C-alpha positions as CSV (number, residue, x, y, z in Angstrom):
1,M,19.4,18.4,-7.5
2,S,16.3,16.6,-7.6
3,G,12.9,17.9,-6.7
4,V,12.3,16.4,-3.4
5,Y,15.8,17.8,-2.3
6,A,15.2,21.1,-3.9
7,R,12.1,21.5,-1.7
8,H,13.6,20.8,1.3
9,A,16.7,22.9,0.5
10,A,14.6,25.8,0.1
11,R,12.8,25.3,3.1
12,A,16.1,25.0,5.2
13,G,17.4,28.0,3.5
14,V,15.7,30.6,5.9
15,L,17.0,28.8,8.8
16,A,20.5,28.3,7.6
17,A,20.8,32.1,6.8
18,S,20.0,32.9,10.3
19,V,22.2,30.3,11.6
20,A,25.2,31.8,9.4
21,L,24.4,35.1,10.6
22,A,24.8,34.4,14.2
23,A,27.7,32.3,13.6
24,A,29.6,35.3,11.6
25,A,28.6,37.6,14.7
26,G,30.2,35.2,16.8
27,L,27.0,33.9,18.7
28,V,26.8,30.3,19.8
29,T,23.1,30.2,21.2
30,A,20.6,28.0,19.8
31,P,17.3,29.3,18.1
32,T,14.5,29.8,20.5
33,A,13.3,26.4,22.1
34,Q,9.8,25.6,20.8
35,A,9.4,22.4,22.9
36,A,8.1,20.3,20.4
37,P,8.9,19.3,16.5
38,P,7.4,21.5,13.8
39,A,3.6,20.8,13.8
40,P,2.1,18.3,11.5
41,V,-0.7,19.4,9.1
42,S,-4.1,18.8,10.3
43,A,-6.1,15.5,10.1
44,S,-8.1,16.6,7.1
45,V,-4.9,17.7,5.3
46,A,-3.4,14.6,6.4
47,R,-6.2,12.4,4.9
48,S,-6.0,14.2,1.5
49,Y,-2.0,13.8,1.7
50,L,-2.3,10.0,2.0
51,S,-4.8,9.6,-0.7
52,W,-2.2,11.3,-2.8
53,L,0.9,8.7,-2.0
54,T,2.0,6.1,-4.1
55,V,0.7,2.9,-2.8
56,E,2.9,0.0,-3.7
57,A,4.7,-3.2,-1.8
58,E,7.3,-2.3,0.4
59,G,10.8,-2.5,-1.0
60,S,13.8,-4.5,-0.2
61,S,16.2,-3.9,2.6
62,S,19.0,-5.0,0.6
63,G,21.9,-2.6,0.5
64,Y,20.6,-0.6,3.6
65,S,22.9,1.0,6.0
66,R,22.2,3.6,8.5
67,D,25.7,5.0,7.2
68,K,23.9,5.8,4.1
69,F,21.9,8.4,6.1
70,P,24.7,10.4,7.6
71,H,23.8,11.9,10.8
72,W,24.1,13.8,13.2
73,I,25.5,16.5,11.3
74,T,26.7,20.0,12.7
75,Q,23.8,22.5,12.6
76,Y,25.8,25.5,14.5
77,G,28.6,25.9,16.4
78,Y,29.7,22.7,18.3
79,C,25.8,21.8,18.0
80,N,24.8,18.5,16.2
81,T,21.3,17.7,15.2
82,R,20.8,15.5,18.4
83,E,21.9,18.4,20.7
84,V,19.6,20.8,18.7
85,V,16.4,18.5,19.1
86,L,17.2,18.0,22.8
87,E,17.3,21.8,23.5
88,R,14.4,22.3,21.6
89,D,12.2,19.4,22.8
90,G,13.3,20.1,26.3
91,A,12.5,22.2,29.3
92,Y,15.2,24.3,31.1
93,V,17.9,22.8,29.1
94,E,21.5,23.7,29.9
95,Q,24.2,23.0,27.6
96,A,28.0,22.5,28.2
97,A,30.5,24.6,26.1
98,N,30.5,21.5,23.8
99,C,26.7,21.6,23.3
100,S,26.0,18.6,25.2
101,A,22.8,18.7,27.4
102,V,23.9,18.6,30.9
103,S,20.5,19.3,32.7
104,G,17.0,19.7,31.8
105,S,13.7,17.7,31.5
106,W,12.0,16.1,28.6
107,Y,8.7,14.7,28.1
108,S,8.2,11.9,25.7
109,P,4.7,12.0,24.2
110,Y,5.0,8.7,23.0
111,D,4.5,7.3,26.3
112,G,4.0,10.2,28.6
113,A,7.2,9.6,30.5
114,T,9.2,12.7,31.8
115,W,13.2,12.0,31.9
116,Y,15.9,14.3,33.7
117,A,19.0,12.8,31.9
118,A,19.5,13.1,28.3
119,S,21.1,9.8,28.3
120,D,17.5,8.3,28.8
121,V,16.2,10.1,25.8
122,D,16.4,9.0,22.0
123,I,15.8,11.1,19.0
124,D,13.3,9.4,16.9
125,H,13.2,9.7,13.2
126,V,9.4,9.4,12.8
127,I,9.9,7.8,9.3
128,P,12.6,5.4,10.5
129,L,15.8,5.4,8.2
130,A,15.2,1.7,7.0
131,E,11.8,2.5,6.3
132,A,12.4,5.5,4.3
133,W,15.0,3.3,2.1
134,R,12.3,0.7,1.6
135,S,9.8,3.4,0.5
136,G,12.0,5.1,-2.2
137,A,15.1,6.7,-0.4
138,N,17.3,3.7,-1.9
139,S,17.5,5.8,-5.3
140,W,18.3,9.1,-3.4
141,T,21.6,10.7,-3.5
142,T,23.7,10.8,-0.1
143,S,23.0,14.3,0.4
144,E,19.4,13.9,0.0
145,R,19.4,11.0,2.7
146,R,21.6,13.2,5.0
147,A,19.1,16.0,4.7
148,F,16.5,13.5,5.6
149,A,18.1,12.1,8.4
150,N,18.7,15.7,10.1
151,D,15.4,17.2,8.9
152,L,14.3,20.0,11.3
153,S,12.1,21.8,9.2
154,N,9.5,18.9,9.1
155,P,7.9,16.7,12.0
156,Q,10.5,14.1,11.5
157,L,12.7,14.3,14.5
158,I,11.4,14.0,18.1
159,A,12.9,13.5,21.6
160,V,11.3,10.4,23.4
161,T,12.2,7.5,25.9
162,D,14.8,5.5,24.6
163,N,13.5,2.2,25.2
164,V,10.1,3.0,23.6
165,N,12.2,4.3,20.6
166,Q,14.0,1.0,20.6
167,S,11.0,-0.9,20.7
168,K,9.7,0.9,17.4
169,G,12.6,0.1,15.4
170,D,11.8,0.4,11.9
171,K,8.5,-0.5,12.0
172,D,5.6,1.5,10.5
173,P,2.0,2.3,11.8
174,A,0.8,-1.1,10.6
175,E,3.0,-2.7,13.0
176,W,3.6,-0.1,15.8
177,M,1.9,2.7,17.3
178,P,3.2,4.9,20.1
179,P,2.0,3.4,23.6
180,R,-0.3,6.2,24.4
181,G,-3.5,6.1,22.5
182,S,-4.1,9.8,22.9
183,Y,-1.0,10.5,20.7
184,H,-1.8,8.3,17.9
185,C,-3.9,11.0,15.8
186,Y,-0.7,13.2,16.0
187,Y,1.6,10.6,15.2
188,A,-0.3,9.5,12.1
189,R,-0.5,13.1,10.8
190,M,3.2,13.4,11.4
191,W,4.1,10.2,9.5
192,V,2.0,11.2,6.4
193,D,3.3,14.7,6.5
194,V,6.6,13.7,6.3
195,K,6.2,10.8,3.7
196,Y,4.3,13.5,1.6
197,E,7.0,16.0,2.0
198,W,9.6,13.6,1.1
199,D,7.8,11.7,-1.7
200,L,7.8,8.2,0.0
201,S,5.5,5.6,-0.9
202,V,3.0,3.5,1.4
203,D,2.4,-0.1,1.3
204,P,-1.3,-1.5,1.7
205,A,-1.3,-2.3,5.2
206,E,0.5,0.9,6.2
207,K,-2.2,3.1,4.4
208,N,-4.9,1.1,5.9
209,A,-3.6,1.5,9.5
210,L,-3.0,5.4,8.8
211,Q,-6.5,5.8,7.4
212,S,-8.1,4.1,10.3
213,V,-6.3,6.5,12.7
214,L,-7.0,9.5,10.7
215,N,-10.7,8.8,10.2
216,G,-10.9,8.7,13.9
217,C,-9.2,12.2,14.6
């Protein structure tokens, strides 16, 4: 097990243990909703993290496939990662027996829109899978890439407006930022936090864009 995966396996251990105990007790309820991903590090810490990240030209997309980052995996009961994030990030979310979200509302911090159908919401990988591949994940094992693609312990997954997520694609902050300018600081903090935790590199333009945003936080 590599260092980066060991770090995340340890962090996930507490949640996994509690879920296992609930399953053993015959419980199928989700953990308490927090209506947001885990909070990222502060702007000052993010600036420090950014200075420590490896800076190098972005790697190639050769060999990349979303299938190399298995998702969405089962988290507990019938609930996969997408359904867990929908329940976590939404308000008054009701789930069917198969864990699908049948009602609720979802506020998208990227654009300030609120949605009342889960079909209008995507789960964004803050660090897109293709971006991760080009930043070092191409050398990871499938288990490491699975853990990254389903990472609930860090600010890597967030429910947002579907077409906004699609407009982002696999772009980094030098190429795309959320439409809401007031969210740029938070988004940059999320981005740097996840890149640091997963030991991913940044390219020069990406670092400059992040530095500019964080300096204004």
